[in-house]
N, C-alpha and C positions, 0 to 999 in steps of 0.2 A: 804619651809624652816622650820626647827625646831626652837624652841625658842633658843636652844643652838647656832645654826648657826647664827641666827639674832643677838644675843648678841656678838658673836665672830666678826662678820662683823662690828657691830656698834662700838665695842671697837677699832678695827683696823682703822676704819675711824676717830674716835676721836683722837687717838694717832698719826695717820698719819698727821692730820691737825696741831696738837700741835708740833710735831718734825719738820715739814716743816716750821713753824713759827720761830723756834729757830735754828735748825741745818740742816734741809733738810733731805731727805732720806725717805719720807713717802711712796714712791712707794714700798719699800721693805715690809712694813707692810700690805698694801692693797693686793699686789700680793700674799704674803704669806698666808694671811687669806683666800683669795678665793681659793688658792691651797688646803688648808686644808678642805675647804667646798666642794671640789670635782669639782670646775669649771675647764674646760679644759684650758691649759696654754695660748692659743691664746685669748680666751675670757677673761681670768683673766687679761692679759696684756692690752687688749683694754679697759676693764672696769676701770682699774686703771687710764688710761688717763683721763677719764671722772671725776672720783672721785677727781683727783688732780687739775682739771681745775679751780674751784673757787679760789683756793689758788693762782694760777698764776694771776688771774684777780685782786685780792686784793693787791698782791705784786706790780703789775704794777701800780695800782692806787696810792699806797703809794709813788711811785717814779714819780708821774705825773709831778711835777715841773721840775725835771731833764730831763725826757723824752721829754717834750714839747720844751725844748731848743735845743735838739740835734737829734731829730728824722730824720730830713732831711739828716743828714750825714750818717745815717744807712739804707737808703732806699735799697741800693744794698744788704746789709746783710739780710734785710727783705725779699727781693725777693728770694734769694738763700735759705733762711730758709723754705719758702713755697714750693719751688721746691724739696728741699731735704726731707722734711717731707712727701710730696706726694710719693716720691720714696720709702722711708723707710716703710711707712704704707702699700703701695701696695705690697711691697716685703713680708711683714708679711702675708698679706692675700693670697699670692700665695703659702704659705706653708700649709701643713696639720699639725694637732696637734702632731702626732708622730715625724715629722721632726723638728718642732719647739722645742719640748720637749728635743731633743738631743742637741740643741744649747743652751737652757736656762741655764744649769749649768755654761757654759763658759761665757755667758753674765753676770750672777750673780756674778761669781768670779771676772770678770773685773770691774764691777760696784762697788762691795764691796771694791776692792783695791783702786779704784779712790776715793770713798767716804772716806775711812780711811785716805787717803793721802791728803784730802781736805785742812787741815791747812797749809800744805807745798806747795800745788798747788795755794793757794790764791795769786794773784799777789800783789806785794808790790811796784811796780814802779808807779810813778805819771807822767811819761813822756808820753804824749798823742800823738799818731800817727793817720794817716788816717784810718777810719773804713772801707774804701773801697779799701785797698791795696790788691794785689793778694793773699798774705798770709792769710789775715783775711777772704777774700771771700772763699778761698778753705777750710780753717779750719772750718768756719761756715757751709759750705755746707756738709762736712763730719759729723760734729756734728749733724746737723739737720736730716741727714739720720738715724743716730743712734737713735735720739730722736723720730722719727716717727716709727721706727722699735721696739724699746724696751722702752727707756726712763729713766730707773733707773740710777741715777748718772748723768743725763744729765746736771743738773744745775752746778755741780762742774766742769764737763768736759768743758762746755761752758765758764765758768768764767776763767778757766785756759787758754783756747785757745784765748779768747779775750784779756786776760792780756798779753800774749806773743806777739800777732799780732797787737794790737791797743794801749795797755798801757792806762794810765789815772788813776784817783783815784778809790778807791774801790767802792765808791757810784756810780760813773759814769758807771763803768763796771757792777755793779749789776743791775742798772736801765736798761742798754742795754740788759743784759742777760734776765731780766724779760720780757721786751717787745718782744724779739725774742722767748722766751719760750712760750708765749701765742699764737703766730702765729703757732709755730710748733705743739702745743697741739691742737689748734682749727682745723687745717687741718687734723691731724690724727684722731680726733673725727669724722669729717665729713666722712672720708673714712671708719672708723670702723662701724659707724652707717649705712652707705650705704651698707656695706658688711654683715650686720646682725650678727655681732659677739659680740655685747655688751650684757652682762648679766644684764638686766634692773632691775629685782627685787633686786638683790644684790646692784646695784648702788643706787637705791632709799633708801636703808637702810644706805649706807655709806656716801652719799653726805651731808645730814644734820648733821650727826655725825662729819664729817670732818670740817664743818663750825663752829660747836661748839668748836671743838678741836683747830682750828686756833685762835679763840677768847681766849680760855683758855691758849694757848701757850704764850700769852703776860704775863699772871699771872705767869706761870711756869718759864718763862725766868728770873724772879726776884728771884726765889727760888731754881731752879735746875741748877747746872753748865752745860754749853753747852757741855763740854767734856763728862760728864756722859751720856747725851742723845745721843751724837754722837757714843759712844762706844756701847750703847744699840742697836742702829740701825745697827752698824757693826756686832754685835753678831747675829742679825736676818738675815743679809745678809749671814754670814758664815753658819748658820744653814740651810738656804734655799739652798745654794750651795751644801752642803753635802747631803741634802735630795734628790736633783735632780740628783746628781752624783750616789748616792746609788740606787735610784729607777728607774733611766733611763735605 
């Protein structure tokens, strides 16, 4: 890697951690940076999962009190999340890079639209229903397949699905989403590492940068409006979508 590439990846990792701490959407930045660095799309996608993982862990720990009270009610969702993530990540590995590259612009377009619509998709109901209803199980299974396969926009998608199917306060839903996201990401990482598609040198550059960015995100949250960061991420998503449509 050149110095320029290292700086690009480090910056992407840093800002990925920061925007995840504030608004979410860090996958767009890491996937985009690795694309510019010449990493094949399957490897860039797999490596992004590893780079984002520490953020899922810290988010889960931040909601530990909420999770510790409710985890038993979400065991079925946890099981289907693992199964769905296995299916999605194995599906990714079954493709070659040219095939996946043709799908990427459509995935990016959908993920960007979901992320942009995030404020309207965020559930506002406080009426809590069973987390193990057929609707919530099916919805979470489909979301986890997507999360294992691609992952960008997964958090917003999961929050919306859980809000519609289970209800509850925002913090309850966010805690549940974080717990399930860490399972989906962990399973996908095991599959991707076993499949040998992770770009480790690039991951080693971005992981500590992402950790620093996550810490800095708390400072930025007090000074930069969340709307500004959200639309910056949307702009990156649009640019990546156009890039893949034009070059595909």
